[in-house]
C-alpha positions as CSV (number, residue, x, y, z in Angstrom):
1,M,0.2,0.1,0.3
2,P,1.3,3.2,-0.9
3,R,2.5,5.9,2.1
4,P,0.2,8.6,2.6
5,M,1.4,11.8,1.3
6,K,2.1,15.0,3.9
7,V,1.8,18.5,3.3
8,K,3.6,20.9,5.6
9,M,4.2,24.5,5.4
10,F,6.7,27.1,6.4
11,M,6.2,31.1,6.6
12,D,7.7,34.5,7.7
13,T,8.8,37.8,6.4
14,K,12.8,36.7,6.1
15,A,14.0,34.4,3.9
16,G,16.6,33.3,6.4
17,E,13.8,32.3,8.9
18,V,12.2,30.1,6.5
19,E,15.4,28.7,5.9
20,K,16.1,27.9,9.4
21,Q,12.8,26.6,10.0
22,I,12.9,24.1,6.9
23,N,16.4,23.1,7.9
24,A,14.9,22.1,11.7
25,W,12.4,20.4,10.2
26,L,14.7,18.2,8.1
27,D,16.8,17.5,10.6
28,Y,13.9,16.3,13.0
29,L,12.7,13.8,10.2
30,S,16.1,12.7,9.7
31,S,14.5,11.0,6.4
32,A,11.8,11.7,3.8
33,T,10.8,11.8,0.0
34,I,10.4,15.3,-1.4
35,I,7.5,14.9,-3.8
36,K,7.2,18.9,-4.9
37,M,8.3,22.5,-3.5
38,E,6.4,25.7,-4.1
39,T,7.2,29.1,-2.8
40,V,5.1,32.3,-3.1
41,V,5.3,35.6,-1.6
42,T,1.8,36.8,-0.5
43,A,0.6,39.9,1.3
44,I,-0.9,38.8,4.9
45,A,-2.3,41.1,7.6
46,E,-2.2,40.1,11.6
47,K,-5.5,41.3,12.0
48,P,-8.9,42.2,9.6
49,N,-8.2,45.8,9.7
50,D,-4.2,45.8,10.1
51,G,-2.3,46.6,6.9
52,T,-0.7,43.8,5.2
53,Y,3.1,43.1,4.6
54,P,5.1,40.8,2.2
55,C,5.4,37.2,3.2
56,I,7.2,34.2,2.1
57,V,5.1,30.9,2.2
58,V,6.9,27.6,1.3
59,T,4.9,24.2,0.9
60,V,6.5,21.2,1.2
61,W,4.6,17.9,-0.4
62,Y,6.3,14.7,1.1
63,E,6.0,11.0,2.1
64,P,7.2,10.4,5.5
65,P,10.1,7.4,6.0
66,A,8.5,4.0,6.1
67,S,7.7,2.6,9.5
68,N,9.3,-0.8,10.3
């Protein structure tokens, strides 16, 4: 039976912070098969009436390692 695919999202205003998040996650996983990665820059607001600011969003589709 195929392993289930999972999705993980990372988001921050600074590219270096997104990189740190992804590296920490990969260290935690130890092993995974990355199927697809997508990066977008979007405008977000903390609250409905706040102004927006750019944010980097990286989405990773992956298969976790097979459990024994």
